[in-house]
VOPAGU-2260 file (C-alpha; in pm, 1 decimal, decimal comma):
REM VOPAGU-2260
SITE   aa  ch    i         X         Y         Z
SITE  MET   A    0    1419,6    2005,0    -483,5
SITE  ALA   A    1    1128,6    1762,6    -524,6
SITE  THR   A    2    1142,8    1384,2    -532,2
SITE  ILE   A    3     943,7    1229,8    -817,8
SITE  THR   A    4     775,1     893,2    -757,1
SITE  ALA   A    5     589,1     694,6   -1024,2
SITE  PHE   A    6     296,6     503,2    -871,5
SITE  GLU   A    7     202,8     228,8   -1117,8
SITE  SER   A    8       4,7     -93,8   -1154,1
SITE  ILE   A    9     170,7    -341,0   -1390,4
SITE  THR   A   10     142,4    -704,4   -1497,8
SITE  LEU   A   11     422,9    -957,9   -1462,5
SITE  GLY   A   12     525,5    -865,3   -1816,3
SITE  GLY   A   13     535,1    -495,3   -1735,3
SITE  VAL   A   14     209,5    -392,7   -1910,1
SITE  MET   A   15      57,0     -83,4   -1749,9
SITE  GLN   A   16    -220,0     -11,1   -2000,4
SITE  GLY   A   17    -582,0      -6,2   -1885,5
SITE  PRO   A   18    -578,2    -186,6   -1548,5
SITE  GLY   A   19    -893,0     -27,3   -1412,7
SITE  ARG   A   20   -1173,5    -100,7   -1658,4
SITE  PRO   A   21   -1235,8    -237,8   -2010,8
SITE  ASP   A   22   -1273,2     103,5   -2177,8
SITE  GLU   A   23    -997,6     281,2   -1984,7
SITE  ASP   A   24    -740,2     279,6   -2265,3
SITE  THR   A   25    -803,0      95,9   -2591,5
SITE  ARG   A   26    -525,0     260,8   -2790,6
SITE  GLY   A   27    -346,8      28,8   -3029,1
SITE  GLY   A   28    -645,5    -207,3   -3030,8
SITE  PHE   A   29    -583,5    -308,9   -2667,7
SITE  THR   A   30    -857,0    -553,2   -2561,8
SITE  HIS   A   31    -740,9    -656,4   -2213,2
SITE  GLY   A   32    -861,0    -350,0   -2023,7
SITE  GLY   A   33    -969,6    -407,7   -1665,2
SITE  TRP   A   34    -705,8    -671,6   -1591,0
SITE  GLY   A   35    -659,0    -534,0   -1238,4
SITE  ILE   A   36   -1019,8    -598,9   -1137,4
SITE  GLY   A   37   -1072,7    -862,9    -869,6
SITE  TYR   A   38    -734,4    -834,1    -697,7
SITE  GLN   A   39    -823,1    -568,7    -440,2
SITE  ASP   A   40    -792,5    -659,8     -73,5
SITE  ASP   A   41    -739,0    -476,0     253,9
SITE  VAL   A   42    -360,5    -471,9     209,2
SITE  LEU   A   43    -379,3    -310,3    -134,3
SITE  MET   A   44    -645,2     -60,4     -30,7
SITE  GLN   A   45    -450,1      36,2     281,2
SITE  TYR   A   46    -137,6      89,7      72,1
SITE  ALA   A   47    -325,9     304,9    -179,1
SITE  GLY   A   48    -469,5     511,2     105,3
SITE  GLU   A   49    -123,9     548,5     253,6
SITE  GLY   A   50       2,6     690,4     -74,4
SITE  MET   A   51    -285,8     934,5    -108,4
SITE  SER   A   52    -237,0    1063,6     246,6
SITE  LYS   A   53     129,1    1154,4     199,4
SITE  PRO   A   54     209,3    1525,8     181,3
SITE  GLY   A   55     309,7    1651,0    -159,4
SITE  ALA   A   56     152,5    1702,8    -499,5
SITE  LEU   A   57      27,9    1491,9    -788,9
SITE  LEU   A   58     173,5    1504,0   -1138,4
SITE  PHE   A   59     -27,4    1390,3   -1441,0
SITE  GLY   A   60     -11,9    1371,9   -1813,9
SITE  HIS   A   61    -317,8    1552,1   -1951,6
SITE  ARG   A   62    -490,0    1236,1   -2078,9
SITE  THR   A   63    -456,5    1047,9   -1748,8
SITE  TYR   A   64    -565,7    1352,9   -1551,0
SITE  ALA   A   65    -887,2    1381,9   -1753,2
SITE  ASP   A   66    -955,9    1008,6   -1732,8
SITE  VAL   A   67    -885,9     955,7   -1361,2
SITE  LEU   A   68   -1067,1    1260,2   -1227,8
SITE  GLY   A   69   -1346,2    1227,2   -1482,3
SITE  TYR   A   70   -1413,6     864,6   -1388,2
SITE  TRP   A   71   -1403,6     908,2   -1010,8
SITE  SER   A   72   -1619,4    1219,6   -1035,0
SITE  SER   A   73   -1884,4    1023,5   -1225,6
SITE  ILE   A   74   -1951,5     756,3    -964,0
SITE  GLY   A   75   -2083,1     977,0    -687,4
SITE  PRO   A   76   -1930,7    1095,7    -358,1
SITE  ASN   A   77   -1630,2     891,8    -248,2
SITE  PRO   A   78   -1314,7     949,5     -39,5
SITE  PHE   A   79   -1086,0     896,2    -338,8
SITE  ILE   A   80   -1223,1    1183,3    -548,9
SITE  ASP   A   81   -1232,7    1409,0    -242,2
SITE  SER   A   82    -862,1    1342,2    -189,9
SITE  LEU   A   83    -785,1    1397,2    -558,5
SITE  ARG   A   84    -970,3    1727,5    -568,7
SITE  SER   A   85    -808,5    1860,4    -253,0
SITE  SER   A   86    -455,7    1766,0    -358,9
SITE  THR   A   87    -225,1    2003,2    -542,5
SITE  LYS   A   88    -210,4    1877,3    -900,0
SITE  PHE   A   89      28,0    1960,4   -1182,5
SITE  VAL   A   90     -82,2    1863,4   -1531,8
SITE  VAL   A   91     166,4    1854,8   -1818,0
SITE  SER   A   92      23,6    1957,6   -2154,1
SITE  ARG   A   93     175,7    2058,8   -2486,1
SITE  SER   A   94     -83,2    2335,6   -2516,8
SITE  ALA   A   95    -110,8    2636,6   -2287,3
SITE  GLY   A   96    -478,6    2657,0   -2385,7
SITE  THR   A   97    -569,6    2322,4   -2229,9
SITE  GLU   A   98    -877,6    2355,7   -2010,2
SITE  LEU   A   99    -883,3    2177,6   -1674,9
SITE  ALA   A  100   -1209,5    2092,4   -1502,5
SITE  HIS   A  101   -1067,0    2073,4   -1149,2
SITE  PRO   A  102    -845,0    2301,5    -938,5
SITE  ASN   A  103    -491,8    2260,7   -1073,0
SITE  SER   A  104    -174,2    2424,3   -1188,5
SITE  LEU   A  105    -124,4    2370,5   -1560,9
SITE  LEU   A  106     227,0    2317,9   -1693,6
SITE  ALA   A  107     253,9    2368,5   -2068,1
SITE  GLY   A  108     546,2    2285,3   -2290,6
SITE  ASP   A  109     795,7    2004,6   -2340,1
SITE  ALA   A  110     738,7    1747,6   -2064,7
SITE  VAL   A  111    1104,8    1697,6   -1975,4
SITE  ASP   A  112    1195,7    2067,3   -1961,6
SITE  THR   A  113     875,7    2158,9   -1780,9
SITE  VAL   A  114     902,2    1890,7   -1513,6
SITE  ALA   A  115    1275,6    1948,3   -1467,4
SITE  ALA   A  116    1201,4    2311,6   -1383,5
SITE  LEU   A  117     915,9    2210,3   -1152,5
SITE  LYS   A  118    1139,3    1961,5    -973,6
SITE  GLN   A  119    1393,1    2233,9    -900,7
SITE  ARG   A  120    1145,5    2477,5    -749,9
SITE  HIS   A  121     902,1    2242,7    -573,6
SITE  ALA   A  122     968,2    2100,1    -227,2
SITE  GLY   A  123     848,6    1758,7    -116,3
SITE  GLU   A  124     723,0    1470,3    -326,1
SITE  LEU   A  125     563,8    1473,5    -669,7
SITE  MET   A  126     370,3    1152,9    -733,9
SITE  ILE   A  127     281,0    1044,5   -1087,1
SITE  MET   A  128     -25,4     824,7   -1129,2
SITE  GLY   A  129     -37,5     627,1   -1453,1
SITE  SER   A  130      60,5     869,1   -1731,2
SITE  GLY   A  131     268,3     619,0   -1926,0
SITE  GLU   A  132     399,2     857,1   -2193,2
SITE  LEU   A  133     501,9    1111,5   -1931,3
SITE  VAL   A  134     675,7     847,4   -1718,7
SITE  GLY   A  135     863,1     716,1   -2021,3
SITE  ALA   A  136     993,6    1060,2   -2111,8
SITE  LEU   A  137    1092,1    1147,0   -1755,8
SITE  HIS   A  138    1257,1     808,8   -1698,3
SITE  ALA   A  139    1470,7     848,9   -2010,7
SITE  ALA   A  140    1574,9    1194,2   -1889,7
SITE  GLY   A  141    1670,8    1065,8   -1543,9
SITE  LEU   A  142    1406,2    1268,3   -1363,2
SITE  ILE   A  143    1223,9     990,3   -1178,5
SITE  ASP   A  144    1366,1     908,8    -835,4
SITE  ARG   A  145    1144,4     625,1    -715,5
SITE  TYR   A  146     895,6     368,3    -842,0
SITE  ALA   A  147     605,3     235,5    -634,3
SITE  LEU   A  148     489,3     -67,4    -831,4
SITE  GLN   A  149     193,5    -295,6    -772,6
SITE  ILE   A  150     281,6    -609,5    -970,8
SITE  TYR   A  151     -23,9    -821,3   -1055,9
SITE  PRO   A  152       1,4   -1200,3   -1105,4
SITE  ILE   A  153    -117,7   -1190,9   -1463,5
SITE  ALA   A  154      53,0   -1204,7   -1803,8
SITE  LEU   A  155     -90,1   -1040,9   -2114,6
SITE  GLY   A  156      12,0   -1085,8   -2475,9
SITE  SER   A  157      -4,3    -717,9   -2563,4
SITE  GLY   A  158     -21,9    -369,9   -2420,2
SITE  THR   A  159     192,5     -68,3   -2345,1
SITE  ARG   A  160     472,7    -150,0   -2103,0
SITE  LEU   A  161     609,6      69,0   -1828,0
SITE  PHE   A  162     966,9      29,8   -1948,2
SITE  GLY   A  163    1016,6      29,1   -2323,1
SITE  GLU   A  164    1339,8      35,2   -2515,8
SITE  GLY   A  165    1607,1     252,7   -2361,7
SITE  GLU   A  166    1920,7     264,2   -2155,9
SITE  ARG   A  167    1981,4      23,6   -1871,6
SITE  ALA   A  168    1858,4     143,4   -1532,7
SITE  LYS   A  169    1940,4      -3,6   -1192,4
SITE  LEU   A  170    1681,9       4,0    -916,0
SITE  THR   A  171    1728,1     -66,4    -545,8
SITE  LEU   A  172    1445,1    -240,6    -360,5
SITE  GLU   A  173    1345,8     -43,3     -50,6
SITE  ARG   A  174    1019,4    -208,7      50,8
SITE  SER   A  175     803,1    -503,6     -46,3
SITE  LEU   A  176     488,8    -675,3      76,0
SITE  ALA   A  177     241,1    -922,0     -66,9
SITE  THR   A  178    -136,3    -900,5     -73,1
SITE  THR   A  179    -371,1   -1192,1     -12,2
SITE  THR   A  180    -452,1   -1201,9    -386,0
SITE  GLY   A  181     -92,5   -1236,3    -505,0
SITE  VAL   A  182     -21,1    -874,3    -591,9
SITE  LEU   A  183     331,9    -771,9    -495,6
SITE  ILE   A  184     371,4    -416,9    -369,3
SITE  THR   A  185     726,0    -292,7    -424,1
SITE  GLU   A  186     911,8      33,9    -383,9
SITE  TYR   A  187    1236,6     100,0    -568,3
SITE  ALA   A  188    1486,4     384,0    -566,4
SITE  VAL   A  189    1651,8     468,5    -898,0
SITE  GLU   A  190    2028,8     451,0    -875,8
SITE  ARG   A  191    2206,5     735,8   -1048,9
SITE  ALA   A  192    2505,6     663,9   -1270,3
SITE  ALA   A  193    2835,0     816,7   -1162,1
SITE  VAL   A  194    2903,1    1148,4   -1329,2
SITE  ALA   A  195    3257,5    1046,1   -1418,0
SITE  ALA   A  196    3483,1     743,5   -1377,3
SITE  VAL   A  197    3738,9     748,4   -1100,9
SITE  ASP   A  198    4089,2     831,2   -1223,5
SITE  THR   A  199    4312,6     534,6   -1134,2
SITE  GLY   A  200    4624,5     677,4   -1292,3
SITE  ARG   A  201    4635,1     401,6   -1551,4
SITE  GLN   A  202    4683,4     473,4   -1918,0
SITE  ASP   A  203    4531,1     195,9   -2128,1
């Protein structure tokens, strides 16, 4: 069975929308795109490279897949796009007719059912990059095992948040380090609720 990790950049308020550039994601009239620019340092870049070098596969929502690979392909040769292209990638789409411009395996259908089946048959780690809608659905279904969060020292007044309304979830901190620009790199394991309460013999 695979382990699913969500690799996300978020603000102090939990906003994950459009960290990379102003036009990355303007849905909902979002005007703060590019809020992650200017915080990169050697610590953050080394951590990102560490994540990309891990064995396993990538898991995307279709929109994020098209945006991430499309952008990095447009800026000329670079190690990041080479790593993305060579990695095994699974792309979740509602339509079996979705066309993919890079070598991939397309998964069509309901995101939760599709990824649950993939998790059962795939060995190793599946890492999600961005893909907020996909992460939200999988989190609610209890399919995400770990979160690797880069928390930026910035607060925004709007934007799509990583965790929206839903059931309470408990996370256990497994690793943390700080960059020279104030970004906190954290790794959390998702604690699973007990399947059933222990029988104490009491009758209340």
